[in-house]
C-alpha positions, -999 to 999 in steps of 0.1 A, spaced: -514 -57 -220 -483 -49 -199 -482 -14 -208 -518 -6 -200 -519 -27 -168 -486 -9 -156 -501 24 -166 -533 20 -144 -512 7 -116 -493 41 -117 -526 60 -119 -540 42 -87 -507 48 -68 -507 85 -79 -543 89 -68 -534 75 -33 -506 99 -29 -511 132 -11 -485 150 -32 -507 142 -63 -532 168 -52 -507 195 -46 -486 192 -78 -516 182 -103 -545 200 -88 -534 227 -62 -505 243 -79 -521 245 -114 -552 258 -97 -532 285 -78 -517 298 -111 -550 295 -130 -567 318 -104 -538 342 -99 -530 347 -136 -566 346 -148 -578 374 -126 -545 394 -134 -552 390 -170 -588 401 -168 -578 432 -146 -544 440 -162 -558 467 -184 -593 477 -174 -610 500 -198 -614 527 -170 -576 530 -167 -557 561 -178 -526 547 -197 -492 563 -190 -472 569 -223 -444 589 -236 -443 614 -263 -415 625 -287 -418 649 -315 -393 663 -342 -422 681 -362 -415 713 -382 -443 736 -387 -455 746 -422 -475 774 -439 -507 771 -459 -502 783 -494 -537 798 -497 -545 811 -463 -509 820 -454 -513 807 -419 -487 787 -400 -498 752 -394 -486 736 -364 -505 703 -367 -485 684 -341 -494 709 -314 -531 704 -323 -528 667 -323 -510 667 -289 -538 688 -276 -564 663 -286 -543 633 -270 -542 652 -238 -579 660 -239 -591 627 -252 -614 607 -228 -626 572 -225 -664 561 -226 -661 563 -187 -651 600 -190 -616 593 -178 -585 605 -196 -573 582 -222 -537 590 -217 -514 604 -190 -484 619 -212 -448 624 -204 -428 645 -229 -394 629 -240 -366 646 -258 -347 612 -263 -361 581 -281 -336 558 -263 -349 572 -229 -385 569 -238 -378 531 -250 -360 523 -218 -388 537 -197 -412 515 -217 -389 483 -210 -388 492 -173 -427 496 -174 -425 532 -161 -448 539 -191 -468 516 -213 -458 529 -246 -447 559 -265 -457 580 -295 -430 593 -319 -441 622 -341 -420 624 -374 -404 657 -386 -428 660 -415 -459 654 -393 -474 690 -400 -465 689 -437 -481 654 -443 -512 660 -420 -518 693 -438 -517 677 -471 -543 652 -460 -566 679 -446 -560 698 -478 -569 670 -499 -601 662 -481 -610 699 -478 -605 704 -515 -628 674 -523 -655 689 -502 -652 724 -515 -649 713 -552 -681 692 -549 -700 721 -534 -687 747 -558 -697 725 -588 -731 723 -575 -731 761 -570 -728 767 -609 -764 761 -613 -775 779 -581 -753 811 -587 -748 814 -626 -738 851 -622 -706 840 -602 -696 816 -627 -661 832 -633 -655 836 -594 -665 799 -588 -643 789 -618 -612 809 -603 -617 793 -569 -619 758 -583 -586 764 -603 -570 778 -570 -577 747 -550 -570 722 -577 -534 717 -566 -547 705 -532 -565 676 -549 -533 667 -567 -513 667 -535 -501 634 -520 -494 624 -483 -478 596 -465 -483 603 -428 -467 577 -406 -468 579 -368 -448 554 -347 -459 539 -315 -432 522 -293 -445 494 -271 -446 457 -263 -471 435 -280 -472 411 -251 -486 439 -229 -524 445 -232 -520 481 -220 -496 487 -248 -518 474 -274 -548 493 -260 -528 525 -263 -517 517 -298 -553 512 -311 -563 543 -291 -535 562 -308 -546 552 -342 -583 560 -335 -573 596 -320 -553 604 -351 -581 595 -374 -605 617 -353 -578 644 -354 -577 644 -392 -614 644 -395 -621 672 -371 -592 693 -386 -603 688 -421 -636 704 -414 -617 734 -397 -592 737 -425 -621 735 -452 -639 763 -435 -607 784 -433 -599 779 -469 -634 787 -479 -634 819 -462 -602 829 -480 -616 819 -513 -647 839 -505 -629 869 -496 -603 867 -527 -628 860 -555 -658 881 -541 -681 851 -537 -715 861 -521 -728 828 -510 -719 804 -482 -711 767 -483 -725 742 -459 -692 724 -448 -703 700 -422 -691 666 -434 -660 650 -448 -657 630 -481 -644 595 -474 -634 589 -511 -596 591 -509 -564 570 -517 -542 588 -492 -533 565 -464 -525 572 -427 -505 547 -407 -495 541 -370 -465 518 -370 -459 496 -341 -423 498 -331 -408 471 -307 -394 493 -279 -357 491 -276 -349 475 -310 -364 501 -333 -380 473 -354 -414 476 -370 -437 449 -357 -453 435 -390 -462 400 -377 -481 407 -344 -486 369 -338 -450 361 -346 -438 388 -323 -460 378 -295 -451 342 -295 -413 351 -301 -416 368 -266 -437 342 -248 -428 308 -263 -394 306 -248 -408 311 -214 -436 286 -220 -410 261 -232 -390 266 -200 -421 263 -179 -431 230 -196 -395 215 -191 -396 226 -154 -431 212 -146 -424 180 -167 -391 176 -148 -409 180 -115 -435 156 -123 -411 129 -136 -390 133 -104 -420 131 -82 -433 99 -99 -399 83 -99 -395 90 -62 -428 75 -56 -420 44 -74 -385 41 -55 -404 47 -21 -432 23 -28 -408 -5 -41 -425 -7 -75 -392 2 -93 -376 -28 -76 -405 -52 -85 -403 -39 -122 -366 -47 -125 -373 -82 -113 -396 -87 -143 -394 -90 -180 -407 -56 -187 -385 -36 -213 -375 -1 -210 -399 7 -239 -428 -8 -221 -417 10 -189 -416 44 -205 -447 38 -225 -468 30 -195 -453 61 -179 -465 83 -209 -499 67 -209 -505 70 -173 -495 107 -173 -515 114 -205 -546 101 -188 -540 122 -158 -532 152 -178 -565 147 -197 -585 147 -166 -566 176 -152 -571 195 -185 -609 190 -184 -611 200 -148 -590 233 -153 -611 241 -186 -645 238 -170 -633 256 -138 -618 284 -160 -651 288 -179 -671 289 -146 -648 316 -131 -654 336 -163 -620 335 -180 -636 325 -212 -671 316 -224 -686 282 -225 -701 291 -258 -671 288 -279 -664 264 -309 -659 228 -297 -628 228 -318 -614 255 -297 -621 234 -265 -604 204 -282 -573 225 -291 -570 239 -257 -574 206 -241 -548 189 -264 -524 218 -256 -527 214 -220 -521 176 -222 -490 181 -244 -477 207 -219 -481 182 -190 
């Protein structure tokens, strides 16, 4: 068949060309090694991440203990003190008084992300800790009815006093500003969510002990409660929203946001590399005289371009196999992945070529 014969003629011609090894082997190999090692070391777990911090929080007062609750300040202290498994600081934090300035610093890569604390942080966080505290204390006090029957009325009065805590609701939302295409930003985002959870757990224990001491003093209770764990049975939710820096939009579709940023660049890269390849092949055919000989034959334009696509697809297939195997050898991904994943990556590389 003419198309197949012409395709193999092209492949032989390309393999004899020195430029082939630069455009098809050396150049992709260079970017593979460069970007591969950059991606592996882009956000090592031992790295302290630079983030911004903005707060508009207002303090609240606990209705039982009467103490002023500055939950934001306590959360900030935990953020500053938090360490990774390698005993390094999780964050290096710079305070911001303007969200636009913080977003600009994120876009300029001065910082990798930023935490925005809402004005009702102390109110919502204290409601959450009151709720958990009330659950623990209520359960322990109910168990105390049988243990301390003489203090029935005092226990009952204590339960009545903390009942409003159980009926309280909360909707705590902390915002994290960042770029989903940056691994450091996503690492900081997940760390923020983890630290917020740890903060609420730790402070619930502190708050429960504080409330219990007040109840014990007010109602003359003579026994102690062993408050050492937190009930996990709750419908109150806590959320860390990811905000696209500079736009203020909540990122709900991580995959969509990721590809909306990277896909245009990939398309431009594909067009550029394909154009370079086409120009190079055309130049080779002009210099070798193949194009002139083809014009003298009865080969149609469809057959001509069909042979071109077939030849380049076969070359791209061999290139893709070589690049994928080398990537696995270099440790950019594991050999032990689903064969379908290998096939999808190979098809993607062929289509990009």
